[in-house]
C-alpha positions as CSV (number, residue, x, y, z in Angstrom):
1,M,0.0,0.0,0.0
2,A,1.3,3.5,-0.9
3,P,2.3,5.6,2.1
4,R,0.1,8.4,3.5
5,I,1.1,11.6,5.3
6,L,-0.7,12.7,8.4
7,L,-0.6,16.4,9.1
8,A,-0.9,17.8,12.6
9,R,-1.1,21.6,13.0
10,H,0.3,23.0,16.2
11,G,-2.1,24.1,19.0
12,Q,-3.4,27.6,19.6
13,T,-1.0,30.5,20.3
14,A,-1.8,34.1,21.1
15,W,-0.7,35.1,17.6
16,S,-2.7,32.4,15.8
17,R,-5.8,33.4,17.8
18,S,-5.4,37.1,16.8
19,G,-4.6,36.2,13.2
20,R,-1.0,37.6,13.3
21,H,1.3,36.1,10.7
22,T,3.6,33.9,12.8
23,G,6.6,32.7,10.7
24,R,9.9,32.3,12.5
25,T,8.9,34.1,15.7
26,D,8.9,31.4,18.4
27,V,5.5,32.0,20.0
28,P,4.5,29.6,22.9
29,L,1.3,27.6,23.0
30,L,-1.5,29.0,25.1
31,A,-3.0,26.8,27.8
32,E,-5.8,26.1,25.3
33,G,-3.2,25.1,22.7
34,R,-1.5,22.8,25.2
35,R,-4.8,21.1,25.9
36,G,-5.5,20.9,22.2
37,A,-2.2,19.1,21.7
38,E,-3.0,16.6,24.4
39,L,-6.4,15.9,22.9
40,L,-4.8,15.5,19.4
41,G,-2.4,12.9,21.0
42,E,-5.4,11.0,22.4
43,R,-6.9,11.0,19.0
44,L,-3.8,9.6,17.4
45,R,-3.6,6.8,20.0
46,R,-7.2,5.6,19.3
47,A,-8.5,3.5,16.5
48,P,-8.4,3.8,13.6
49,L,-5.1,5.6,13.7
50,A,-3.3,3.9,16.6
51,D,-1.6,1.2,14.6
52,T,-0.6,3.7,11.9
53,V,0.9,6.1,14.4
54,R,2.8,3.4,16.2
55,A,4.5,2.4,13.0
56,A,4.9,5.9,11.5
57,E,8.0,7.9,11.0
58,I,7.5,11.3,12.7
59,R,9.0,14.7,12.0
60,T,8.3,18.1,13.4
61,S,9.1,21.7,12.7
62,P,11.9,22.7,15.2
63,L,9.8,25.8,16.3
64,A,8.5,25.4,19.8
65,R,4.8,25.6,19.1
66,A,5.0,22.6,16.7
67,A,7.6,20.7,18.7
68,D,5.7,21.2,21.9
69,T,2.5,20.1,20.3
70,C,4.3,16.9,19.2
71,A,5.6,16.4,22.8
72,L,2.3,17.1,24.4
73,A,0.7,14.6,22.0
74,G,3.1,12.0,23.5
75,L,5.3,11.6,20.4
76,G,8.2,14.0,21.1
77,D,10.6,11.2,21.8
78,R,10.0,9.7,18.4
79,A,10.1,12.9,16.3
80,T,13.0,14.3,14.3
81,P,13.2,18.1,13.8
82,W,13.2,19.1,10.2
83,D,13.7,22.6,8.8
84,A,11.6,21.8,5.8
85,L,8.6,22.0,8.1
86,L,9.3,25.5,9.3
87,E,6.5,28.0,8.7
88,W,6.8,30.5,5.8
89,D,9.3,33.3,6.5
90,Y,6.9,36.3,6.4
91,G,9.7,38.9,6.2
92,D,8.3,42.4,6.5
93,Y,4.8,41.0,7.3
94,E,5.9,39.0,10.3
95,G,3.5,39.7,13.2
96,L,1.0,41.6,11.1
97,T,-2.7,40.7,10.7
98,P,-4.2,40.3,7.3
99,D,-6.3,43.4,7.8
100,R,-3.1,45.5,8.5
101,I,-1.4,44.0,5.4
102,Q,-4.5,44.9,3.3
103,E,-4.1,48.5,4.5
104,L,-0.5,48.5,3.4
105,R,-1.1,46.5,0.2
106,P,-4.8,46.4,-0.9
107,G,-5.8,43.1,-2.7
108,W,-2.7,41.2,-1.3
109,L,-2.9,37.4,-1.2
110,I,0.1,35.6,0.2
111,W,-0.4,32.6,-2.0
112,R,-0.2,34.7,-5.2
113,D,1.9,37.7,-4.1
114,G,4.4,36.3,-1.6
115,V,6.0,38.6,1.0
116,P,8.5,41.4,0.8
117,G,11.8,40.7,2.7
118,G,10.8,37.1,3.3
119,E,10.8,33.7,1.7
120,G,9.8,33.6,-2.0
121,R,7.0,31.5,-3.4
122,A,9.4,29.3,-5.3
123,E,11.5,28.5,-2.3
124,F,8.4,27.8,-0.2
125,T,7.0,25.5,-2.8
126,A,10.3,23.7,-3.0
127,R,10.2,23.0,0.7
128,A,6.6,21.7,0.5
129,D,7.7,19.5,-2.5
130,A,10.6,18.1,-0.4
131,V,8.1,17.0,2.3
132,V,5.8,15.4,-0.3
133,D,8.7,13.6,-2.0
134,W,9.9,12.3,1.4
135,A,6.5,11.1,2.4
136,R,5.9,9.3,-1.0
137,S,9.2,7.6,-0.8
138,A,8.7,6.3,2.7
139,D,8.1,2.6,3.4
140,R,5.3,3.4,5.8
141,D,2.9,6.2,6.7
142,V,4.4,9.4,8.1
143,L,3.2,12.0,10.6
144,V,4.4,15.6,10.7
145,F,3.8,18.4,13.2
146,A,4.0,21.9,11.7
147,H,2.2,25.1,10.9
148,G,-0.8,26.3,9.0
149,H,0.7,27.7,5.8
150,I,3.4,25.0,5.3
151,L,0.8,22.2,5.9
152,R,-1.6,23.8,3.4
153,A,1.2,24.1,0.9
154,I,2.0,20.4,1.4
155,G,-1.7,19.6,0.8
156,A,-1.8,21.6,-2.4
157,R,1.4,20.0,-3.7
158,W,0.4,16.5,-2.7
159,L,-2.6,16.9,-5.0
160,G,-0.4,18.2,-7.8
161,E,-1.8,21.7,-7.6
162,D,-0.1,25.1,-7.7
163,L,0.8,26.7,-4.4
164,S,-2.1,29.1,-4.9
165,F,-4.6,26.2,-4.4
166,A,-3.6,26.3,-0.7
167,S,-5.7,29.5,-0.3
168,R,-8.8,27.3,-0.5
169,I,-7.9,24.7,2.1
170,R,-7.8,26.3,5.6
171,L,-6.4,24.6,8.7
172,D,-7.3,25.2,12.4
173,P,-5.0,24.9,15.3
174,A,-4.5,21.3,16.6
175,S,-6.3,19.9,13.6
176,L,-5.6,16.6,11.9
177,S,-5.5,15.9,8.2
178,V,-4.6,12.8,6.2
179,L,-3.4,12.8,2.6
180,G,-3.5,9.4,0.8
181,W,-4.6,7.9,-2.4
182,A,-7.8,7.1,-4.4
183,Y,-7.8,5.1,-7.6
184,G,-4.0,5.4,-7.7
185,A,-4.0,9.2,-7.6
186,P,-3.1,11.5,-4.7
187,A,-6.2,12.3,-2.6
188,V,-7.5,13.9,0.6
189,E,-8.8,11.4,3.1
190,V,-9.4,13.8,6.0
191,W,-8.9,17.6,6.1
192,N,-8.9,20.1,9.0
193,D,-10.6,17.6,11.4
194,S,-10.7,19.1,14.9
195,G,-13.5,16.9,16.3
196,H,-11.2,15.6,19.0
197,L,-11.2,19.2,20.5
198,Y,-15.0,19.1,21.1
199,G,-15.7,15.5,22.0
């Protein structure tokens, strides 16, 4: 069976709650985010994912909000930090909300326009492609803990879509997504599932 990739977004932070673009700033999890990470871990240890996660190779962004989510989910001792999973470097827009950026640059869309002083779209796409290539070449399912924009980019690229497609697939904090296969083609099995946070 072809390998799948499980995507876990980090738990809630003060910046993600307020909508501030959080690239390389190492913002800690809120208490709510820590609890969300624990609940995500419980979800990953239950059927139908328990056997998959026990056998999976696990990687995490080295930034604390992702690495801490992985640790609180009970998987930190198995995870390898990987710079390819870092969030987009937002450059001049780091810490700004979308509304503030729209004041500075009306009509701006990160997926189309990129960011000044930060990581270019091509470089960001190449990082997402590296994750997809790694996951597809694995001999088992893989699990990654990372950030909203890089995970959305991985989703778009898994499906063979341009980076701009990621603008249409949102992700909530502490959500779980699964990318797999249908009829031999890349497919979405689960996207932005946060039911474990409300059960």
